[in-house]
C-alpha positions in Angstrom: -67.1 35.4 15.5 -65.3 34.4 18.7 -61.6 33.7 18.4 -59.9 31.5 21.1 -56.8 33.6 22.0 -55.5 31.0 24.6 -53.2 29.2 22.1 -51.8 32.6 20.8 -51.2 33.7 24.4 -49.2 30.5 25.1 -47.1 30.9 22.0 -46.4 34.5 22.9 -45.4 33.6 26.4 -43.1 30.9 25.1 -41.4 33.3 22.6 -41.0 35.9 25.4 -39.5 33.2 27.7 -37.1 32.1 25.0 -36.1 35.6 24.2 -35.5 36.4 27.8 -33.4 33.2 28.3 -31.4 34.0 25.1 -30.7 37.5 26.2 -29.7 36.2 29.6 -27.2 33.7 28.2 -26.1 36.0 25.3 -23.1 37.4 27.2 -22.0 33.8 28.0 -22.3 32.8 24.4 -20.3 35.8 23.2 -17.6 35.1 25.8 -17.5 31.4 24.7 -17.1 32.5 21.0 -14.4 35.0 22.0 -12.7 32.3 23.9 -12.8 30.0 20.8 -11.1 32.8 18.8 -8.4 32.8 21.5 -8.1 29.0 21.2 -7.8 29.3 17.4 -5.0 31.9 17.8 -3.3 29.8 20.5 -3.5 26.7 18.2 -1.8 28.6 15.4 0.9 29.8 17.8 1.5 26.4 19.3 1.5 24.8 15.9 4.1 27.3 14.6 6.4 26.7 17.7 5.9 23.0 17.4 6.9 23.0 13.7 10.1 24.8 14.5 11.0 22.4 17.2 10.2 19.4 15.0 12.2 20.9 12.1 15.4 20.4 14.2 14.7 16.7 14.7 15.3 13.8 12.3 11.8 12.5 12.3 10.1 11.6 9.1 7.8 14.3 7.6 4.7 12.0 7.9 5.4 11.5 11.6 5.9 15.2 12.1 2.5 15.9 10.4 0.8 13.3 12.6 2.2 14.7 15.8 1.1 18.2 14.8 -2.4 16.9 14.1 -2.5 15.3 17.6 -1.4 18.5 19.3 -4.0 20.5 17.4 -6.7 18.0 18.3 -5.7 18.2 22.0 -5.7 22.0 22.0 -9.2 22.2 20.4 -10.6 19.5 22.7 -9.4 21.3 25.8 -10.7 24.6 24.3 -14.1 23.3 23.5 -14.6 21.9 27.0 -13.8 25.2 28.5 -16.0 27.1 26.0 -18.9 24.8 26.9 -18.6 25.6 30.6 -18.4 29.3 29.8 -21.5 29.2 27.6 -23.5 27.1 30.2 -22.3 27.9 33.7 -24.5 25.2 35.2 -22.5 22.6 33.2 -19.7 21.7 35.7 -16.6 19.8 34.5 -17.8 16.8 36.5 -21.1 16.7 34.7 -19.4 17.3 31.3 -16.9 14.5 31.8 -19.7 12.2 33.0 -21.6 13.0 29.8 -18.6 12.4 27.7 -18.0 9.1 29.4 -21.5 7.9 28.5 -21.4 9.4 25.0 -17.9 7.9 24.3 -19.4 4.4 24.5 -21.9 5.1 21.7 -19.3 7.1 19.7 -16.7 4.3 20.1 -19.2 1.7 18.8 -20.3 3.9 15.9 -16.7 4.9 14.8 -14.9 1.7 15.8 -13.2 1.3 12.4 -12.1 5.0 12.3 -10.6 4.8 15.8 -8.9 1.5 14.9 -7.3 3.0 11.8 -6.3 6.1 13.8 -4.5 4.1 16.5 -2.9 1.8 13.8 -1.7 4.9 12.0 0.0 6.3 15.1 1.7 2.9 15.8 2.9 2.6 12.2 4.3 6.1 12.3 6.1 5.5 15.6 7.4 2.1 14.6 8.6 3.2 11.1 8.3 -0.2 9.4 8.3 1.6 6.0 9.3 4.9 4.5 7.9 7.2 1.9 9.0 5.8 -1.5 9.2 2.2 -0.3 7.5 -0.5 -2.5 5.3 -2.7 -0.2 2.9 -5.6 -0.7 0.1 -6.6 1.7 -3.0 -8.8 1.1 -2.2 -9.0 -2.6 -2.0 -5.2 -3.0 1.4 -3.7 -3.9 2.6 -0.2 -4.7 4.9 2.7 -3.7 4.2 4.4 -0.4 3.4 8.0 -1.3 1.8 9.3 1.9 1.0 8.0 5.4 -1.8 9.7 7.3 -3.4 8.9 10.7 -6.1 6.9 8.9 -4.9 5.8 5.5 -1.7 4.9 3.6 -1.5 6.0 0.0 0.0 3.5 -2.4 0.8 4.3 -6.1 0.7 1.0 -8.1 3.1 0.4 -11.0 0.2 0.9 -13.4 -0.5 4.4 -12.0 -3.5 3.6 -9.9 -3.7 5.2 -6.4 -4.8 2.9 -3.6 -6.0 4.2 -0.2 -5.2 1.4 2.2 -6.7 1.6 5.8 -3.9 1.6 8.4 -5.5 -1.3 10.3 -4.9 -3.6 7.3 -1.2 -2.7 7.4 -1.0 -3.2 11.1 -2.8 -6.5 11.4 -1.4 -8.3 8.3 2.0 -9.3 7.1 3.6 -6.6 5.0 6.5 -7.2 2.5 8.7 -4.1 2.2 10.5 -4.9 -1.1 12.8 -1.9 -1.0 13.8 -2.0 2.7 17.2 -3.0 1.2 18.6 -1.6 -2.0 19.4 -5.0 -3.4 17.1 -7.9 -4.3 17.8 -11.5 -5.5 16.1 -12.4 -8.8 15.7 -15.9 -10.3 14.8 -17.2 -13.8 14.7 -20.7 -15.2 16.8 -21.5 -18.3 16.5 -24.9 -20.1 18.9 -26.6 -22.5 18.4 -29.8 -24.5 19.2 -33.2 -23.2 21.8 -33.7 -25.8 23.9 -30.8 -24.6 26.7 -30.8 -22.0 25.4 -29.6 -18.7 28.7 -28.2 -17.5 29.3 -26.3 -20.7 25.8 -24.9 -20.5 26.4 -23.7 -17.0 29.7 -22.0 -18.0 28.1 -20.2 -21.0 25.2 -18.9 -18.9 27.6 -17.7 -16.2 29.8 -15.9 -18.7 26.8 -14.2 -20.2 25.9 -12.5 -16.9 29.5 -11.6 -16.0 29.7 -8.1 -17.6 26.1 -6.9 -17.4 25.7 -3.6 -15.6 22.3 -4.5 -14.2 23.8 -7.5 -12.3 25.6 -6.8 -9.0 29.1 -8.1 -9.8 30.0 -7.8 -6.1 27.7 -10.7 -5.2 28.0 -14.2 -6.7 25.8 -15.3 -9.6 24.4 -18.7 -8.7 23.6 -21.3 -11.3 22.2 -24.7 -10.4 21.0 -27.6 -12.5 17.5 -27.9 -11.0 15.3 -30.4 -12.7 14.8 -32.9 -15.5 12.0 -31.3 -17.4 9.9 -32.9 -20.1 12.1 -31.7 -22.9 15.1 -29.9 -21.2 17.5 -29.8 -18.3 16.5 -26.7 -16.3 19.0 -24.3 -14.7 18.0 -22.0 -11.9 19.9 -18.8 -12.5 20.0 -16.3 -9.6 21.7 -12.9 -9.3 21.4 -9.7 -7.3 20.2 -6.3 -8.7 18.3 -3.2 -7.6 15.2 -3.7 -5.5 12.9 -1.3 -7.2 10.4 -2.9 -9.7 11.7 -1.1 -12.7 15.3 -2.1 -11.9 14.2 -5.8 -11.6 12.3 -5.7 -14.9 15.3 -4.0 -16.7 17.7 -6.5 -15.2 15.6 -9.5 -16.3 15.3 -8.1 -19.8 19.1 -7.8 -20.2 19.8 -11.2 -18.6 17.3 -13.1 -20.8 18.7 -11.4 -23.9 22.3 -12.0 -22.9 21.7 -15.7 -22.1 19.8 -16.3 -25.3 22.6 -14.7 -27.4 25.3 -16.6 -25.6 23.6 -20.0 -25.9 23.0 -19.4 -29.6 26.6 -18.4 -30.2 27.8 -21.5 -28.4 25.5 -23.8 -30.4 23.6 -24.9 -27.4 20.0 -25.7 -28.1 17.1 -24.1 -26.1 14.5 -26.8 -26.9 10.9 -26.3 -27.7 8.4 -28.6 -25.9 8.2 -31.9 -27.7 4.9 -33.7 -28.2 4.6 -37.4 -29.3 1.2 -38.3 -30.8 0.1 -42.0 -30.9 -2.8 -43.1 -33.0 -4.7 -46.3 -32.6 -5.2 -46.9 -36.3 -3.0 -46.1 -39.3 -3.4 -42.4 -40.3 -4.1 -41.9 -44.0 -2.3 -38.9 -45.6 -3.6 -37.5 -48.8 -1.0 -36.2 -51.3 -1.5 -32.9 -53.1 -0.2 -34.5 -56.4 -2.9 -36.0 -58.8 -0.4 -38.6 -60.0 -0.2 -40.4 -56.6 -2.7 -42.8 -55.2 -4.8 -40.9 -52.7 -5.8 -44.1 -50.9 -2.2 -44.8 -49.9 -1.8 -44.5 -46.2 1.2 -44.0 -43.8 1.2 -45.8 -40.5 2.3 -43.7 -37.6 3.0 -44.6 -34.0 
C-alpha cells in the first residue's frame, strides 16, 4: 500500500519552523518576563512610597485609594508597552501606538459605560460632593455612602440592603446629600377641632416641644395655622433636629407623643374625620326588642 508522505512532510516542516522561531525569540520572551517581574517590584515600591506620601495629606481615604489605583495602572501600562517591544523587536513604539490608536476606538465603543463610570468616579472623588457616612438620595434610591470606588458607589439602605450605584448616575443626576449639614428641619401636621381656640392650640403645641431633647432648642420652633381641613384646623409644626434618618424618626416619635399628651391634658380635641350620610328615602331601623313594632322606621337626612 502506497502512503502519500507529502502532507506529513509539510506538517513536519511547519513544526520545525515553529520550533526554530520559538527558540529564536525565547531569549526575548524571557527578557520580557524578567522585565515584567521588575515592573511588578517597581509597582510595589512606588505604591509603598506613594502611600506614605498620601498618609501625610488630609485627603479622604477613598480618594487616596483611587489615586493609588491610577498610579498602578500607569506603571503597568508603561511596563507592558516596553515588555511588548522587548518580546517583539520588530514592533517599534510608533507601530505599537498606531495599533493602540486603532484598537482604542473599538475598545472605547465596547466599554463605553465602563469608561464613563470610571471618569465619573474620578470627578466625584476630586469634587468631594459627599463623604463616607453621608445619607444621599438620587433617582429614588437612598442610603448611607459606605464606599466610593472608581466605578461604583456603595449605598447601605436603612433596611440593610446594599446598592451598587454606577458613578455616572451620581454624576449626571441631581443628588440630595441629607447629612451634608448636621441639622435638618422636620415638619408634621397637627389638627384641632373647629370649636377649639386656635391661639390656645398654638400655645399648647409650642409648649409641648419646648423641653424635648430631640428638638434643637437653639433654633425657633415654627407653628402656623395652615388650612381649613374637612374636620379640623391644621397646624404646620416645624422644628430642627439631627439630620440622620434615625434621629429624624426618633424626634418625630417624641414630638407626636408630646403634642398628643399636651392637647389631651388641655382638653383640646383632635377630631376624627366626620362623614355625613344622606339617604334619598327614609331608612327603616329594626329594633332588637320583640315588643316593638319592627315596621316602625326612622327618617334620616
